[in-house]
C-alpha positions as CSV (number, residue, x, y, z in Angstrom):
1,M,9.6,-5.2,-23.5
2,A,10.9,-8.0,-21.4
3,E,10.1,-11.5,-22.3
4,M,7.5,-12.7,-19.8
5,N,8.7,-16.3,-19.5
6,N,12.2,-15.2,-18.7
7,I,11.0,-13.3,-15.7
8,V,8.4,-15.5,-14.1
9,S,7.3,-19.1,-14.7
10,G,5.7,-20.1,-11.4
11,A,5.2,-19.5,-7.8
12,N,8.7,-20.5,-6.7
13,I,10.8,-18.8,-9.3
14,H,13.3,-16.0,-8.4
15,I,12.9,-16.6,-4.7
16,S,15.9,-15.7,-2.7
17,D,17.2,-18.1,0.0
18,Q,16.3,-15.6,2.6
19,R,12.6,-15.4,1.6
20,K,11.1,-18.2,3.5
21,I,7.8,-19.6,2.3
22,V,6.1,-21.6,5.1
23,S,2.5,-21.8,3.9
24,I,0.9,-21.9,0.5
25,S,-2.9,-22.0,0.2
26,N,-4.5,-24.4,-2.2
27,D,-5.7,-21.7,-4.5
28,S,-2.5,-19.7,-4.7
29,N,-0.9,-21.2,-7.8
30,C,-0.1,-18.5,-10.2
31,E,-0.2,-18.6,-14.0
32,T,2.8,-17.9,-16.0
33,L,2.9,-14.4,-17.3
34,T,2.4,-14.3,-21.0
35,S,2.7,-11.6,-23.6
36,G,-0.4,-12.8,-25.4
37,G,-2.9,-11.6,-22.7
38,D,-4.9,-8.5,-22.5
39,E,-2.6,-5.7,-23.8
40,N,-5.1,-2.9,-23.4
41,M,-2.7,-0.9,-21.1
42,V,0.1,-0.9,-23.7
43,D,-2.3,-0.3,-26.6
44,N,-3.7,2.7,-24.7
45,I,-0.2,4.1,-24.3
46,K,0.5,3.7,-28.0
47,E,-2.8,5.3,-29.0
48,A,-2.2,8.1,-26.6
49,G,1.1,9.1,-28.1
50,G,3.2,7.9,-25.1
51,W,1.1,9.1,-22.2
52,F,-0.2,6.8,-19.4
53,A,-3.7,7.2,-17.9
54,E,-5.3,5.1,-15.2
55,H,-8.2,2.9,-16.3
56,C,-9.2,0.7,-13.4
57,P,-12.6,-0.9,-12.5
58,I,-12.3,0.1,-8.8
59,W,-12.7,3.8,-9.8
60,P,-16.0,5.2,-11.1
61,V,-16.1,5.7,-14.8
62,P,-14.9,9.3,-15.5
63,L,-16.6,11.9,-17.7
64,M,-15.5,11.1,-21.2
65,L,-14.1,13.9,-23.4
66,P,-13.4,12.2,-26.7
67,N,-12.3,15.4,-28.5
68,V,-9.7,16.2,-25.8
69,D,-8.6,12.6,-25.9
70,K,-7.8,12.8,-29.6
71,V,-6.0,16.1,-29.3
72,C,-3.9,15.1,-26.3
73,G,-3.6,11.5,-27.3
74,C,-4.5,10.3,-23.8
75,L,-7.1,8.7,-21.6
76,F,-6.8,10.7,-18.4
77,I,-6.2,9.3,-15.0
78,M,-9.0,11.6,-14.0
79,Y,-10.7,14.5,-15.7
80,L,-13.6,15.7,-13.6
81,E,-14.3,19.3,-12.8
82,G,-11.4,20.5,-15.0
83,Q,-8.7,18.2,-13.6
84,A,-6.4,15.8,-15.3
85,H,-3.1,14.1,-14.5
86,Y,-0.7,12.7,-17.1
87,I,2.4,10.6,-16.8
88,K,4.7,10.6,-19.8
89,V,5.8,7.0,-20.8
90,E,9.3,6.7,-22.1
91,K,9.3,2.9,-22.5
92,V,7.1,0.0,-21.5
93,L,9.4,-2.5,-19.8
94,F,6.9,-5.2,-19.0
95,E,3.3,-6.3,-19.3
96,G,1.7,-9.6,-18.3
97,K,-0.8,-11.2,-16.0
98,S,-0.9,-13.7,-13.2
99,K,-3.8,-15.8,-12.1
100,Y,-5.2,-12.8,-10.2
101,Q,-4.3,-9.6,-12.0
102,R,-2.7,-7.7,-14.9
103,M,0.5,-5.9,-14.4
104,M,2.6,-3.4,-16.3
105,V,5.9,-1.6,-15.6
106,F,7.0,1.4,-17.6
107,L,9.7,4.0,-17.4
108,S,8.4,7.5,-17.0
109,S,10.1,10.8,-17.8
110,G,9.5,12.3,-14.4
111,Y,8.9,9.6,-11.8
112,G,11.3,6.8,-12.7
113,K,9.8,3.3,-13.1
114,V,6.1,3.0,-12.5
115,F,4.1,-0.1,-11.6
116,V,0.5,-0.5,-12.7
117,L,-1.9,-3.2,-11.5
118,D,-5.2,-3.9,-13.3
119,G,-4.9,-0.4,-14.9
120,A,-4.4,1.3,-11.5
121,L,-1.2,3.1,-10.7
122,Q,0.4,1.5,-7.6
123,L,3.7,3.2,-7.1
124,T,6.5,5.1,-8.7
125,E,10.2,5.1,-7.8
126,K,10.1,8.8,-7.1
127,D,7.4,9.1,-4.5
128,E,6.9,5.5,-3.1
129,C,8.9,6.5,0.0
130,S,6.2,8.8,1.4
131,Y,3.7,6.0,1.5
132,Q,5.9,3.1,2.5
133,E,7.7,5.0,5.2
134,M,4.6,6.6,6.8
135,M,2.6,3.4,6.6
136,T,5.3,1.6,8.5
137,H,6.8,4.0,10.9
138,L,3.6,5.7,12.1
139,P,2.6,2.5,13.9
140,L,6.0,1.1,14.7
141,C,7.4,4.3,16.2
142,S,4.3,4.7,18.4
143,I,5.0,1.7,20.6
144,P,8.2,0.7,22.4
145,A,10.4,-2.0,20.9
146,P,8.0,-3.9,18.6
147,N,9.0,-7.5,18.3
148,K,6.7,-9.4,15.9
149,V,5.0,-7.7,12.9
150,L,2.5,-8.9,10.4
151,L,2.1,-7.4,7.0
152,I,-1.1,-8.2,5.0
153,G,-0.6,-7.3,1.3
154,G,2.3,-5.0,0.5
155,G,3.7,-7.5,-2.0
156,D,6.1,-4.9,-3.5
157,G,8.3,-5.4,-0.5
158,G,8.7,-1.6,0.4
159,I,7.0,-1.9,3.8
160,L,9.1,-4.9,4.5
161,R,12.2,-2.8,3.7
162,E,10.9,-0.2,6.2
163,I,10.1,-2.7,8.9
164,S,13.7,-4.0,8.6
165,R,15.0,-0.6,9.9
166,H,13.7,-1.5,13.4
167,N,16.3,-3.5,15.2
168,S,13.9,-4.6,17.9
169,V,11.8,-6.6,15.4
170,H,12.7,-10.3,15.5
171,H,10.1,-11.7,13.2
172,I,8.1,-10.4,10.2
173,D,5.3,-12.3,8.6
174,I,3.8,-11.3,5.3
175,C,0.6,-12.6,3.6
176,E,0.6,-12.1,-0.1
177,I,-1.5,-14.3,-2.4
178,D,0.2,-13.4,-5.7
179,T,3.8,-14.6,-5.9
180,V,4.0,-13.5,-9.6
181,L,3.5,-9.9,-8.5
182,I,6.4,-10.4,-6.0
183,D,8.7,-11.6,-8.7
184,V,7.9,-8.8,-11.0
185,Y,8.7,-6.3,-8.3
186,K,12.0,-8.2,-7.5
187,E,12.9,-8.0,-11.2
188,F,12.1,-4.3,-11.9
189,F,12.1,-2.6,-8.5
190,P,15.0,-4.3,-6.6
191,D,15.5,-1.4,-4.2
192,I,11.9,-1.7,-3.1
193,A,11.6,-5.5,-3.1
194,I,14.8,-5.7,-1.2
195,G,12.6,-6.1,1.9
196,Y,12.3,-9.8,1.0
197,D,16.1,-10.2,1.6
198,D,15.7,-9.7,5.3
199,P,16.1,-13.1,7.0
200,R,13.5,-12.1,9.6
201,V,10.8,-12.3,6.8
202,T,8.5,-15.3,6.3
203,L,6.2,-15.2,3.4
204,H,2.7,-16.9,3.7
205,V,1.1,-17.3,0.3
206,Q,-2.5,-17.2,1.4
207,D,-5.4,-15.0,2.0
208,G,-5.0,-12.6,5.0
209,T,-8.3,-13.5,6.7
210,A,-7.5,-17.2,6.5
211,F,-4.1,-16.6,8.0
212,L,-5.5,-14.5,10.8
213,K,-7.9,-17.3,11.7
214,S,-4.9,-19.6,12.3
215,V,-2.9,-17.1,14.4
216,P,-3.0,-17.5,18.3
217,N,-4.4,-14.5,20.2
218,G,-1.9,-11.9,21.1
219,T,0.7,-12.9,18.6
220,Y,1.8,-9.6,17.1
221,D,2.9,-6.2,18.4
222,A,1.8,-4.6,15.1
223,I,-0.2,-5.4,12.0
224,I,0.1,-3.3,8.8
225,V,-2.7,-3.8,6.2
226,D,-1.9,-2.8,2.7
227,A,-4.3,-4.9,0.8
228,F,-7.6,-3.0,0.3
229,D,-9.2,0.1,-1.1
230,P,-9.0,3.1,1.3
231,I,-11.1,2.3,4.4
232,R,-14.2,4.5,5.1
233,P,-17.3,4.0,7.3
234,E,-19.4,2.2,4.7
235,H,-16.5,-0.1,3.6
236,E,-17.8,-3.7,3.2
237,L,-14.8,-4.9,5.1
238,L,-16.3,-3.6,8.3
239,D,-19.1,-6.2,7.9
240,S,-16.5,-9.1,7.7
241,P,-14.7,-10.7,10.5
242,F,-11.3,-9.4,9.3
243,F,-10.8,-6.6,11.8
244,K,-12.0,-8.6,14.7
245,L,-9.5,-11.3,13.8
246,A,-6.8,-8.6,13.5
247,A,-7.6,-7.2,16.9
248,K,-7.4,-10.7,18.5
249,A,-4.1,-11.3,16.8
250,L,-2.6,-8.3,18.5
251,R,-1.2,-8.2,22.0
252,P,-2.7,-5.8,24.6
253,G,-1.6,-2.4,23.4
254,G,-0.7,-3.7,20.0
255,V,-1.3,-1.5,16.9
256,M,-2.8,-1.8,13.4
257,C,-2.4,0.6,10.5
258,I,-4.5,0.6,7.4
259,Q,-5.0,3.0,4.5
260,A,-8.0,5.3,5.0
261,E,-9.9,7.6,2.7
262,S,-8.4,11.1,2.1
263,L,-9.7,13.9,4.1
264,W,-10.7,15.6,0.8
265,Y,-13.1,12.8,0.0
266,Q,-16.7,13.9,0.5
267,P,-18.7,12.7,2.3
268,F,-16.1,11.2,4.6
269,D,-16.9,11.2,8.3
270,I,-13.6,10.6,10.2
271,E,-15.5,10.7,13.5
272,Q,-17.8,7.9,12.4
273,L,-14.9,5.8,11.2
274,I,-13.0,6.2,14.4
275,S,-16.1,5.3,16.4
276,S,-16.5,2.1,14.4
277,F,-12.9,1.0,14.9
278,R,-12.9,1.9,18.6
279,H,-15.8,-0.6,19.1
280,I,-13.6,-3.3,17.6
281,F,-10.1,-2.5,18.9
282,K,-11.1,-1.0,22.3
283,G,-8.0,1.2,22.5
284,S,-6.9,4.5,21.0
285,I,-7.8,5.3,17.4
286,S,-6.2,8.1,15.3
287,Y,-6.4,9.4,11.7
288,A,-3.2,10.6,9.9
289,W,-2.4,11.6,6.4
290,T,0.4,12.1,3.9
291,I,1.1,13.3,0.4
292,V,1.9,11.1,-2.5
293,P,1.9,13.2,-5.7
294,T,1.0,10.5,-8.1
295,Y,-1.8,9.0,-6.0
296,P,-5.2,9.6,-7.9
297,R,-8.6,9.3,-6.3
298,P,-11.4,9.9,-8.9
299,V,-14.5,9.9,-6.8
300,S,-17.4,12.3,-6.6
301,T,-15.0,15.0,-5.3
302,P,-11.8,14.5,-7.3
303,F,-8.4,15.2,-5.9
304,F,-4.8,14.0,-6.2
305,G,-2.0,13.2,-3.9
306,V,-3.5,12.7,-0.5
307,I,-3.6,9.4,1.4
308,G,-5.1,8.8,4.8
309,F,-4.1,6.3,7.5
310,L,-6.2,4.8,10.3
311,L,-4.2,3.7,13.3
312,C,-5.8,1.5,16.0
313,S,-4.6,0.0,19.3
314,T,-6.1,-2.8,21.3
315,E,-7.1,-2.5,24.9
316,G,-4.1,-2.4,27.2
317,P,-1.1,0.0,27.6
318,Y,-2.3,3.4,26.2
319,V,-0.9,4.3,22.8
320,D,-0.7,8.0,21.8
321,F,-0.1,7.8,18.1
322,K,0.9,11.4,17.8
323,V,4.0,10.9,20.0
324,P,6.8,8.7,18.5
325,V,8.0,7.0,21.6
326,N,10.2,4.7,19.5
327,P,12.0,7.2,17.3
328,I,14.1,6.2,14.3
329,D,17.1,8.1,13.1
330,P,16.3,9.5,9.6
331,D,20.0,9.7,8.7
332,Q,20.9,6.1,9.6
333,I,21.0,3.3,7.1
334,S,19.7,0.1,8.8
335,G,18.1,-3.2,8.0
336,V,18.2,-4.2,4.4
337,A,17.6,-0.7,3.1
338,K,20.3,0.8,1.0
339,Q,19.5,4.4,1.7
340,P,18.4,6.4,4.8
341,L,14.8,7.6,5.2
342,K,13.7,10.1,2.5
343,F,10.3,11.2,4.0
344,Y,9.6,10.2,7.5
345,N,11.0,11.8,10.6
346,S,9.6,12.5,14.1
347,E,8.4,15.9,13.3
348,V,6.5,14.7,10.2
349,H,5.1,11.9,12.4
350,S,3.4,14.2,14.8
351,A,2.3,16.6,12.1
352,A,0.6,13.8,10.1
353,F,-2.2,13.8,12.8
354,C,-3.0,17.5,12.4
355,L,-6.1,18.2,10.4
356,P,-6.7,21.3,8.4
357,T,-9.4,23.7,9.6
358,F,-12.0,22.7,7.0
359,A,-11.7,19.0,8.1
360,K,-12.0,19.9,11.8
361,K,-15.1,21.9,11.2
362,T,-16.8,19.7,8.6
363,M,-16.2,16.5,10.6
364,D,-16.6,18.0,14.0
365,L,-13.6,16.1,15.3
366,N,-11.6,17.3,18.3
367,V,-7.9,16.9,17.7
């Protein structure tokens, strides 16, 4: 396992010259990562005979099957209604904690390197492309020539990498409160964190809501939010000023994209969610979805691999999210990315807004 102090020793360590930090909030100082912190994640892997399982406070406590745990040597990511998902750990590369959260990086046998945050799997090298590319290009390819983009969260740098593919973009702001997390990604996932190497990127180390309050109305063409649990009608964020601030920060006809609940989640009323956001953003609202094999969602109705997106536009020029008016060449290498697109293309873009029959009928949504 890597020595923690050799990787990160403060908020300004391992910052490339191109990663501009223009604002740091008073409460953003990060603790040095240490190996003497809570090592439950590593201990669980050792006790489980080399298998990783997600244990995270944001998920409900799963049904415990101690006998199965002993036989398989594993705490499952999810084991409700006869389902379980395992990831074989070849080697733990890193474990530590910042002021805000615990982190672990391990090498898996099937998905490459894996990043875990507070016990919850965040991404793997193998399938991160399907989330990062869709989260970015669904909104940016839906409007002509986006110029200024704001990313809230997304500290791994993958969405920055994808934004960089758009030549029309002249300025990219990112709000990420945990610089230690950024440095861990830069150390272990350089092909993802390469997004920070784009000279158009400016990092603001502060809370996203606080940043939005300081932004003049109509500043951005697009805002991408990758900082919260999947949004649903009863989400507490809807009672906060966050989305109203985001809407004001967008130009007329500007767009926002945020992760939404999976269409498999029950009860999940897409129509109600769309109605709530239409009241705030005043423009077009659409729901899309993609597949990320390692994404778990242990709720009352368990499932794996499906992530939803909610896309909103402000009042102004009409945005039809289903039609990529600003297409991107999937075979071209552009921006700071080292490889062409792996998942997104214009056909996948349009298909992402198609709902299966059960979702149309259950949610009574005309698409």
